[in-house]
C-alpha positions, 0 to 999 in steps of 0.5 A: 036898580030899585029906588031902595038900592039907590037910597042905600048906596047914597046913604053908604057914600055919605056915611063913609065920606067924613071918614075919608075926608078925615084921613091923613092926606099923605098916607105914603109919607111923600111930604117928608124926608129924613135929614138926620137922626129923628129930624125931617123936612116936611113940605106943606101942601102948597109945595113952597112952605117947609118945616123942620119936624122930628118924630114927635111932631111929624104926625101932628098938624104943623105949628112951626115944627121944632124951630117954631116957624117955617124954613127960610134956609137950611143946612146940615152935616153929621150931627147938626142942622142949622135953620134960618126960620121965619117965626110963627110968633110975632114976638120972636125974631126971624133968626138962625136955630141950631139943632144938635141931632145927637143930643136932641137940643135946639139953640137960638134964635141967633141973629147971625149964624154962629162961627163955631167949628161945628156949624161954620162950614155947613152948606146953606140951601134954600128949602126947595133945593134941600128938598130936591137934594134929599130926594136924590140922596135917598134914591141913591141909598 
């Protein structure tokens, strides 16, 4: 191998490196799972932080997802997702947010989970447990 060939190889590797580094680090979509409708739970790179995302926020940098924070607890059924979130913004409370999947609306923050029929019987899970539950559920489909 000549010096010139070696130099070309080094230049080629250095030229491509920034492109590879800027690519999506999850090209196969392994860090998110669909909950309902257009809503997903996204597992951050640390494996312990979770966000609720929708189709519009899924491919962007996490900034708190659709509820403006990280998931502390989550549950879902039919057309509702309930999330206890840790707010990303100091002025907002860590509280419950309710997502109406059918209407794509979000209400909250609620300091307590409202005792309304639509959400009162939803099973609440830790985010890691929800992540595992969704993995099992999708494997069965």
